[in-house]
N, C-alpha and C positions, 0 to 999 in steps of 0.2 A: 504492498500499500504507500510506504514511503515513495519507494523507488516510483512510482505512478504520480504522487503528489509531486512532485521534484519536476519529474517529465513536466507537468501539466504548468510549473509554475514558467518554466524555460519556453515553452510553444507558446505559450500565452500572450508574452511579451516579442514585440518585433525585434527589440535591441538584442534583448538574452536571446532570443534564436539565430538570427544571424551572427552573434559572436561565438555561440559554441560553434554553428557549423563554421566559420570561421577556424575555430580551436583545431578541431578535427580535420579537419583540410589542413592546417598546419603542421599537423601531430605525423599525417602520411606523408606529407613533402620531408619533413624531417627525417621520418625512420627511412625514406627510400630516396634518400641526398645521395645525388644531386640529382637523381632519376633513372630512369630507366632506359636502353639503348638498342634495339635489334640488330639483326643484320644486315636488314637494307638501309637504315638509317646511319648505322656504324659508314657504310661505305659510299653515302652522300657526305660525312665530316672527312672522308678520305679523298674525295673530289676537291672537296672546298681548300684542305690544306696540299692539294697540287696545283690550287689556283684556278682549276675550270669550273665546270658549270655542268648541269644537265635539266631538263625538264620531264626525268621520267616518271617521278613522283606529281608529276605537272608543276609548271612555273611558278606558279603563286605559293607552294609550298616551300618551293627551293630560296623565295626571298624571306618566307617567313623563318626559316631553318638559319638561313644564312645571315637575319638580322638579327636574332636571338641567340644564338649559338655566338656570337662577334667572330664571325667566319670560322666555326666550326672549331674554336677554343674552349668552350664551356657550356655545359648542360642548365646549370645556375638559373637560369632566368627562363629558359625553353620551358623545363618541365614545369616550372610553379606557375607561366602562362596557362598550361595544358590543362592543368589540374585546379584553376581558379576557371576556366570557362567550362569545363566538362560541373564542377559545383554550379556554377551559374545556371548551367541551361539547366542542372535538375529541381535548383532552388525554384526559375521560372513554372517549370511543369508542375511543381508543387501547387505554389500559386494560383495557378491556372485552374485547376479542377475547384475550388472553393477559398474563398477570403477567409483567410486566418482558421483553418481548420484545424484543431489539433490534432485529431486523425492523420490528417494530411501531413503534419508537419513534425509527427512523432515520428510515424512511417517514415521519413526523408532522412531524420536524426540515425535511426538503426541504418539505410544504407548506406549514410555517409561512414560507418561504422566497419559497413563489409570492407573487404580487401577488393572487392568487383570496383568500387569506386577508387578507393585511393590508388591500388597496384594497376590498374587500368590508366588512368588522369596522369601519373607522371610519367609517361611512357610518351618519350621525343615521336610521334608519330602523328603520320592525317587519320589514322583511324580516331583517336579521339577525336578532331575535330570534324569530323563528318557522321561519326557519333552522337557530336555535342549538337550540331545542325539538325537531324534529325529531330533529335529530342524537343528543340525551339521551334521546327515546323509544326508539330503536332501539340504544343503547347500553343503557341497561336494560333491554330485553328480551334481548340477549344474555348482557349480567349474570345472567339469572332463567336462564337455562337450559345456561351454564355453572357454576350453581351459586355464582358468586360475591357471593351476598346476605350474606355473612358481617357486612359492617358494615353491615347494613339500616337503621341510623339515617341514618347518609350517603345510601345511594342512594334508599330513601323521599326524603328532603328533597329529592332529583336529581330524582325522579319529579314530586313535587310542584313545583316550578321550571319542572322543563317546560312542564307545563300554564299556570304563570303567562306563561311565552313566547310559547304561539303563541295565547292568546285576546287578546295585541294586533294580532290581524289578526279580522276578520269570522267568518271558516270556522274559526279554529282552535278552535271546540267540536266541529266535526265531528270533529277529531283527537282531542280529548280524548275523546271519546264512544266513539272506535273503538278507544282505549285502556283504557277502561275498562271494555267491554263484553268485551276480552282478557282482562284480570283476572278479570274475575265467570266467566268459561269453565273460567278455571285453578284456581276455589274461591278467590281471594284476595277475600274478599267485602268485608273492611273496606276495602282499596284500590280496590276496583271503587265502593265508594260514596263514599270520599272524596276521590277524585280531581276526580270532577264537580263534586261538591257543595262543596269549595273553591273552583273554577274560576269557578263560577255567583255564587256570594257575592260570590267581588271582581270581576265585572262587574258584578253590582248597586250594590255600593257605591263602584264607580269612578263609575258614572254621576251620583252626587250633585252638584251645582254643576256639571254640565257640559252645556251647550245642545244637543239632540239634534236633528239634521238627518233630513230624510227619508231612508231607505234605498228604493233600487230595485232591488234586486239584480234579483229573478226579472222583474221588468218589463221589466229594458233586456236581460235574455238575450231575452223574448217578442219585443221588438222590434227588435233586431238582427238576430233569426232570419228573421222576417215582411220586413224591408226586404229582405234580401239573395235572399228569394223572389219577393217581388212585383214587382221591380224587372225579373226575367227575364223580356224580351217573351212566349215560352211557355207563362212557369207555369200552370196551372189554380187559379183563382180563381172562386166562384160568385157570383153576385150578391149574397147576403145578406152573403158574409163583404167582399165590398166595402164592402157598406154600413157594417159594423163600422168598416173599415181608412181611411175618410172619415170617422168620427166624430170620428177621432184625426187626421186631417191629411190634405191635400187629396190627389186624387190623382195630381197633375202630380211632389208631392215624392215618395209613393212611389216614382214609376215613373225619376224621376233615379237617373243610374247611378251608385255608389259603392262603394267599395271593402268587402271585409265582414271583414277581418282585425282590424279594427277597433270597438267597437260605439260608441263616440265618434264615426266617421266616419258610423254609421248616423245617430245623433242630429244633428249637423251637416247632414246634407240633409233634416231632416225639423221646419226652426224652426219651422214651426207646432203641434207636437207640444207639450203639456204635460204633462209625467211627474207633476205633482203632482195633475191631474183622471185620470188612466190609473187607474181601479180594477183590480184583478185578480180581475177576479168569472170566472163560470162562462162569460159569453157571449165574453169575450176569449179565457180558453182552450181553448172548442169551436172558436173560429176558428181559435187558434194548431194544435190538434190535426189539424184539417180541413185546411189549407192545406200545414202543413207533413209528413203524411202522403202526400199526392198529390207532395210535391218532395221527397223526402227526401235525393237525392242533395246539391240546395243547401246544403240544413241542414244535413249532415253534413260538407259539404267547408267550409263557413264556421267549424266548430265545430274541424275540423282546424287550418287558418289558425289561429285564433285561441289553439290551444293548441301551436301548431309547436313551441315551446320542451318542453314535455312529453310528446310523442311520440317513438318510439325510431324508429330506422333497422331493418332497411331498408322497413320497411313504411310513414314517413313522410316527407314533408321536411323539411327543418331549418327554422329561423328566418332571414330576411336577415339580412345580415352589416351591422354599424353602418356599417362605412365602403364606398363605392363602389370598389370595387377596380379597375374599367376602365380601364385603362391608354391609352384611344381615348380619353376623355375628360379636361380638366385636374382637377387637383387640386382636392378641396374645391369644385367646382361646382353653387351653390344651396346649400352647407353652412357651417356656421359653422366657427373655425380649428380645431374640437377634431372635425371632417369627419364631423361624426354624422350620415348620414342615415335610420338605425333604430336600435330600443335598444342602447343599451350595455351590457355586461357588469356595468363598475368605472366608478360616476358619478366622473368628476375633475374637479368644482368643487365653489363654496361660490356658490350662485344666491340667496342674500340678504346684501347688501353689509355689513347692520349686524353682521353676526355673524363677517366674513369678517377678521378677527384672523390676521394671520399674523407669526411673528419672521425677522426678514431673516438670520441667524446658521443658521435650519434648510434655508435656499435649497439647499445643498452636498448635504441628502440627497431635499429633494425633487423637486430635478432628475430624479436616476435614478428613483425611485419613479416619478415622472410617467411617466418613459418605458416601465418596465416595464407598466405598466395600460394604456397606450399599444397595447404589443404585443397584449397580450390582449385590448382592444377592437378594435383592427384585422382580429382576427381570432372575432369573436363568436360565427360560426355555427358555432364549432367551441366554445370554450368556455363559450358562454351556452347550449349546447343541453342541455339536460337530461335529454332521451331518451336521447341519446347515452352520456349518462355514467351511464345507468340501467343501462346493459349491467355494466362492469365490478362494482358493486353486486349485480346476477343473477347472473353469473359466480361471483363470488369464494361468492357464497351456495351454488352448487350443488357447485363443487370443495374449497371449505375448509368451509365450515359444516356442510355436510347430511353428513359424516364424523359429527359430536359431535350435532347439534340433528334429524337425522331426520324430524323430522314439524314442525319450528316454523319453518322458514325463512318460509313466509307471513307469520306472526306479526310476524319481524322485520323484515319490509319493507311493513307493513302502512301506519304513518303515512308512508313516503316514495310509495305507490303511491297510498292515499287522499288526497292532495296532489295526484297526475298526473289522477285521475280529476274532482278536483274542478274544476281549470284546465279539462277539457276539456272540462264541461258550463259552468264562468263566462267561463272565455277572456279570456284578456290574454298577447301574445305577447311577454313581459318578462323576458328572464334569472333578473333578483333574484326572479320567485317561484318559482325552482326551484333557488336556490343550497343548500339542503340535499343536493339528488340530487348537484349538482355537485360539493360538496365533499368530499362520501363516497365519491362514483366515484372524483375526484381521488385520497383517499388509499388508499383501499383499489387504484386500478391501481398507484400507487407502490409500497406493500405487496407487489403478486405479481411486479413488476419487480425490487424489492430482494431477494427471495426469490429470484429465480429467479437473479439475478446472484452473490449470496452462495453458492449451492450450485455455480454453476459454478466461480467462482474456486479453493471449495474442494475441486472433482471436479479440477480443472487443476492444483492446488497439490498433490494425494495423488499425481497420475500423478509430477507431476516430481522430486517429493522418491520416489518409489517406481522 
């Protein structure tokens, strides 16, 4: 009872609530100081140190990374900015659901304790930005339908900020466009024009001075699908289709079996394939359509495997667990000391030594924080399964939002559903790509559980006193 009363005292005051959120945020920042840096962004730091540039992670994210890390020399500010932006997006979502609601705020405090928030937020990665942007788009839509646009200046600025965040990924423009179309349907003509215009302008401006590297998105999907089909011994392929395939790589490479869950594995199995020379012309498209139309089950399952983190149960199976939990084999057999066999939910390390500056005095905070990160990672099939965490979002929308918004549930879900659809097409079974869904799902589940618990306590107390 004392804990419940203390929680209510915190959440009933705007100032105390914000201070406590800030305290939890700084605790995570110090515990995982100076941040976490995965392989991709370690390579970005190394490119900076060589005096080069690349738009591989989008030019806008490159400029952010270069400025916030002072040219690749420190992670201190970049990780803090990422964590604060993620924290703000979740706070904005919390305050969008209802005004100063105690249950919403208690649920948010619990989420801020969860390493899903802190362990992800300190990552130097554009995945933090797209997660934050999708959360802000979702909260903005809720505010529209709840009539909370009284502070339209702040809210509209948040809308454009969400657009800036999501264009740090190459598919972010699709999410911006989807939100612009919804605004157009709602007859918010100025916003529907300004949102994509500002986002596109930023993309163009940020490209100035950054080395452009070839992007092979559609070709990668086509090659990955074809490899999965062609290697099957009973696949139906015509002589003309084989001529096209052999012009790209030898038959022996096409027939070498490899797993289909990662497109990268298909490319490694085709060492003779030169992506730069592959043209996305009608001959390749016609070959692709012909082969896949006769072998649809193989192609469909390949996409299901690549999008395992995005597809919901019970219709689809989830992602493979990061840690092999088989008790009959030695722990860590064939892995590093992080026991990583498959993709993690939260990256636990700094993979570039030049920026791996640590403060020994903070070790007392880092040890329990890393312990919590490991607990999440060793059950990554659960915590990192975005399709699973999509259900609390859908259930909450149907139970709570349906009463207020009627036909507006789909626009509220639109950014999240579009993200999952894009992953189904493009594919990559990495939990960090669906962190927006994971965070929203975690928060709404906590909110529903907190709501039920407080109602139970209230009913029990009433009966006891009566």
